[in-house]
C-alpha positions as CSV (number, residue, x, y, z in Angstrom):
1,M,12.1,-16.8,-12.3
2,T,11.7,-14.1,-9.5
3,D,9.4,-14.4,-6.7
4,S,6.2,-12.0,-7.0
5,F,5.6,-9.3,-4.7
6,R,2.5,-11.5,-3.3
7,S,4.6,-14.5,-2.7
8,R,7.2,-12.9,-0.9
9,L,4.4,-10.7,1.1
10,Q,2.9,-14.5,2.2
11,R,5.9,-16.0,2.9
12,G,6.5,-13.5,5.7
13,D,9.6,-11.7,4.0
14,R,10.4,-8.0,5.6
15,L,9.6,-5.4,2.7
16,H,10.8,-2.2,3.1
17,G,9.0,0.5,1.1
18,V,8.1,4.1,0.8
19,I,5.1,6.3,-0.3
20,L,5.2,8.1,-3.5
21,A,2.9,10.9,-4.3
22,I,4.7,13.3,-6.6
23,D,3.8,13.1,-10.2
24,A,7.2,12.6,-11.4
25,P,8.6,9.3,-13.1
26,E,11.9,10.8,-12.5
27,V,11.6,10.6,-8.9
28,V,10.3,7.0,-8.9
29,E,13.3,6.2,-11.2
30,M,15.8,7.8,-8.8
31,M,13.8,5.7,-6.1
32,S,14.1,2.6,-7.7
33,A,18.1,2.8,-7.5
34,V,17.8,3.2,-3.6
35,G,17.0,-0.5,-2.9
36,F,13.5,-0.6,-1.6
37,D,11.6,-3.8,-1.8
38,W,8.4,-2.2,-2.9
39,F,6.8,1.2,-3.5
40,F,3.4,2.5,-2.0
41,I,1.9,4.6,-4.8
42,D,-0.7,7.1,-3.2
43,G,-3.5,7.0,-5.5
44,E,-6.0,8.3,-3.0
45,H,-4.4,11.6,-1.6
46,A,-2.4,12.5,-4.5
47,P,-3.6,14.2,-7.6
48,L,-2.7,11.3,-10.0
49,T,-4.4,10.3,-13.1
50,P,-5.1,6.8,-14.4
51,A,-2.1,7.9,-17.0
52,A,0.0,9.4,-14.4
53,L,0.0,6.1,-12.1
54,Q,0.8,4.1,-15.2
55,R,3.9,6.4,-15.9
56,L,5.1,5.9,-12.3
57,I,4.8,2.0,-12.4
58,M,6.9,2.2,-15.5
59,A,9.3,4.2,-14.0
60,A,9.7,1.7,-11.2
61,R,11.9,-0.6,-13.2
62,D,11.6,-4.0,-11.3
63,V,10.7,-2.6,-8.0
64,P,7.0,-3.9,-7.7
65,C,4.3,-1.2,-7.2
66,V,1.4,-1.2,-5.0
67,V,-1.3,1.4,-5.5
68,R,-3.5,2.7,-3.0
69,V,-6.7,3.0,-5.0
70,P,-8.7,6.2,-4.3
71,A,-12.2,4.2,-4.1
72,H,-13.4,0.8,-4.1
73,D,-15.0,0.9,-7.5
74,E,-14.5,-1.2,-10.3
75,F,-12.8,1.4,-12.4
76,W,-9.9,2.4,-10.1
77,I,-9.1,-1.1,-9.6
78,K,-9.2,-2.2,-12.9
79,Q,-7.3,0.7,-14.0
80,V,-4.4,0.5,-11.7
81,L,-4.1,-3.5,-12.1
82,D,-4.1,-3.1,-16.0
83,S,-1.4,-0.5,-15.7
84,G,0.8,-3.2,-14.4
85,A,0.7,-2.7,-10.6
86,A,1.7,-5.7,-8.1
87,G,-1.3,-5.1,-6.0
88,I,-3.5,-2.4,-4.6
89,I,-4.0,-1.2,-1.1
90,A,-7.9,-0.5,-0.4
91,P,-8.6,2.4,2.0
92,M,-11.1,2.6,4.7
93,V,-12.2,-1.1,4.3
94,N,-14.7,-0.9,7.4
95,T,-16.6,-4.1,6.6
96,P,-16.5,-7.6,5.7
97,A,-19.0,-6.8,2.6
98,Q,-16.3,-3.9,1.5
99,A,-13.3,-6.5,1.6
100,R,-15.4,-8.9,-0.5
101,T,-16.2,-6.3,-3.0
102,V,-12.6,-5.0,-3.2
103,V,-11.2,-8.8,-3.6
104,A,-13.9,-9.6,-6.4
105,R,-13.0,-6.3,-8.3
106,A,-9.3,-7.1,-8.3
107,K,-9.6,-10.9,-9.1
108,Y,-10.5,-12.8,-12.7
109,P,-13.4,-15.2,-12.8
110,P,-13.9,-17.4,-11.2
111,L,-12.5,-15.9,-8.2
112,G,-13.9,-12.5,-9.0
113,T,-15.2,-10.1,-11.7
114,R,-12.2,-8.5,-13.1
115,G,-12.4,-7.9,-16.8
116,V,-9.7,-8.1,-19.8
117,G,-8.5,-5.5,-22.1
118,T,-5.6,-4.4,-24.3
119,S,-4.0,-2.8,-21.6
120,R,-0.1,-2.6,-20.3
121,A,-0.4,-5.5,-17.9
122,L,-1.8,-7.8,-20.5
123,G,1.1,-7.0,-23.1
124,Y,-1.2,-4.5,-25.0
125,G,-3.2,-7.2,-26.1
126,Y,-0.7,-9.5,-27.0
127,G,-0.3,-11.5,-23.6
128,I,-3.8,-11.9,-22.4
129,A,-3.7,-15.5,-22.0
130,E,-0.4,-15.4,-20.1
131,Y,-1.2,-12.6,-17.9
132,V,-4.8,-13.8,-16.8
133,A,-3.4,-17.4,-16.1
134,R,-1.0,-15.9,-13.5
135,A,-2.7,-12.8,-12.4
136,N,-5.1,-14.3,-9.5
137,D,-1.8,-15.9,-8.0
138,E,0.3,-12.7,-8.5
139,I,-1.8,-9.7,-7.6
140,A,-1.9,-9.0,-4.0
141,V,-5.1,-7.4,-2.3
142,I,-4.3,-5.7,0.8
143,V,-7.0,-3.9,2.9
144,Q,-6.4,-0.9,5.2
145,A,-7.7,-0.9,8.7
146,E,-7.5,2.7,9.5
147,H,-11.3,3.6,11.3
148,I,-12.3,2.8,14.6
149,D,-15.4,0.7,12.6
150,A,-12.8,-1.4,10.9
151,V,-11.3,-2.5,14.3
152,R,-14.8,-3.3,15.7
153,D,-15.3,-5.7,12.7
154,I,-11.8,-6.5,12.0
155,D,-11.7,-10.2,12.6
156,A,-14.4,-10.8,9.9
157,I,-12.5,-8.5,7.6
158,A,-9.4,-10.5,8.1
159,A,-11.5,-13.6,7.6
160,T,-12.5,-12.7,4.0
161,P,-11.2,-15.1,1.3
162,G,-8.6,-13.1,-1.0
163,V,-7.3,-10.6,1.7
164,D,-3.6,-10.8,1.6
165,A,-2.8,-8.4,4.3
166,L,-3.8,-6.0,6.7
167,F,-2.1,-2.3,6.6
168,V,-2.4,0.0,9.3
169,G,-3.4,3.5,8.8
170,P,-2.4,5.2,12.2
171,Y,-3.2,8.6,11.5
172,D,-6.7,8.2,10.0
173,L,-7.3,5.5,13.0
174,S,-6.7,8.1,15.3
175,L,-8.8,10.8,13.5
176,S,-11.4,8.1,13.7
177,M,-11.0,8.0,17.5
178,G,-11.0,11.7,18.4
179,K,-7.3,11.7,18.8
180,A,-5.9,13.0,15.5
181,G,-2.3,12.5,14.9
182,Q,-1.7,10.9,18.5
183,V,-0.8,7.6,17.3
184,E,0.9,6.5,20.5
185,D,-2.1,7.4,22.4
186,P,-2.8,4.1,24.6
187,A,-6.4,4.0,23.2
188,V,-4.9,4.0,19.6
189,V,-2.3,1.4,20.4
190,E,-4.9,-0.6,21.8
191,A,-6.8,-0.4,18.6
192,I,-3.9,-1.3,16.3
193,A,-3.1,-4.3,18.7
194,K,-6.8,-5.6,18.0
195,I,-5.9,-5.6,14.2
196,E,-2.5,-7.3,14.9
197,A,-4.3,-9.9,16.7
198,A,-6.9,-10.3,14.1
199,G,-4.0,-10.7,11.4
200,R,-2.0,-13.1,13.5
201,A,-5.4,-15.5,13.9
202,H,-5.9,-15.6,10.2
203,R,-2.1,-15.8,9.6
204,L,-2.1,-12.5,7.6
205,P,0.8,-10.1,7.2
206,L,0.6,-7.1,8.9
207,G,1.7,-3.7,7.3
208,Y,2.3,-0.2,9.0
209,F,3.1,3.3,8.0
210,G,5.3,5.6,9.7
211,V,6.9,8.9,8.7
212,A,10.3,7.9,9.9
213,P,12.1,4.9,11.2
214,D,11.2,5.6,15.0
215,A,7.6,5.7,14.0
216,V,7.6,1.9,12.3
217,S,10.4,0.4,14.5
218,P,8.0,-0.5,17.5
219,W,5.9,-2.4,15.1
220,M,8.5,-4.2,13.1
221,R,9.5,-5.4,16.5
222,R,6.3,-7.0,17.2
223,G,6.6,-8.6,13.6
224,F,4.8,-6.4,11.3
225,T,6.3,-7.1,7.8
226,L,4.9,-4.8,5.3
227,I,6.5,-1.5,6.1
228,A,6.0,1.7,4.1
229,C,8.3,4.7,5.7
230,G,8.4,8.0,4.6
231,V,7.0,10.0,1.9
232,D,8.5,11.5,-1.2
233,M,7.4,15.1,-0.7
234,M,8.1,14.9,2.9
235,M,11.6,13.7,2.2
236,L,12.3,16.5,-0.4
237,G,10.5,19.3,2.0
238,G,12.6,18.3,4.9
239,K,16.0,17.7,3.4
240,A,15.5,21.1,1.8
241,R,14.6,22.7,5.3
242,E,17.6,21.1,6.7
243,I,20.2,22.8,4.1
244,L,18.4,25.9,4.6
245,G,18.9,25.8,8.3
246,S,22.5,24.9,8.1
247,L,22.9,27.7,5.5
248,R,21.4,30.1,8.1
249,D,23.4,28.7,10.9
250,I,26.5,29.5,9.1
251,A,25.7,33.0,8.1
252,R,24.9,33.8,11.9
253,D,28.3,32.6,12.8
């Protein structure tokens, strides 16, 4: 039996992933052949319906998918997990109360309030008992610290039972500090260091997103293990620009 994504996360395995936001199962299927440890499916900023999210999860084959939900509400958390996601990333968790709400909605009783249905994760109704018996142990609940308000209350957020990891959102964090996009600004770096300290104090894995390896490498060297590097649409656009630039250079020769 293979380890669940959550067990690998808790063990401290280095997990390399990529953000997927294009509503195309073919893209996910291609990415699944690359060798990533996990996929970060962006249900917050990408225009993905619950049905589209499920199709992307299905296309991922054996690569665990963690979905960033667009809100903390019960509907989205239930839809994502019922589709077969290995976990959720909850954006803008700025208080311990919000962290507790997210955990409760992702866990079955007695740990939470999640309900059952005849969904994909539950074998379309034929595997309810088996799934419910293991879901609380296997579903990862990751909270995103991406606002200065979260930094101010980060120790209490990290102490919330059921939170499995802290994931830094450097761009929104910098925006909330009046330093939009300045993720290497000393004040932003100091804020991230406070998130790091809280994670270490509560023995939580730490995650970080960057658009390129150079952006995530400093934090990887500091021991961050849940890494999301790159975005599918930026990879496509970036490579296309590179090719077009090369063609124009050739034409000028």
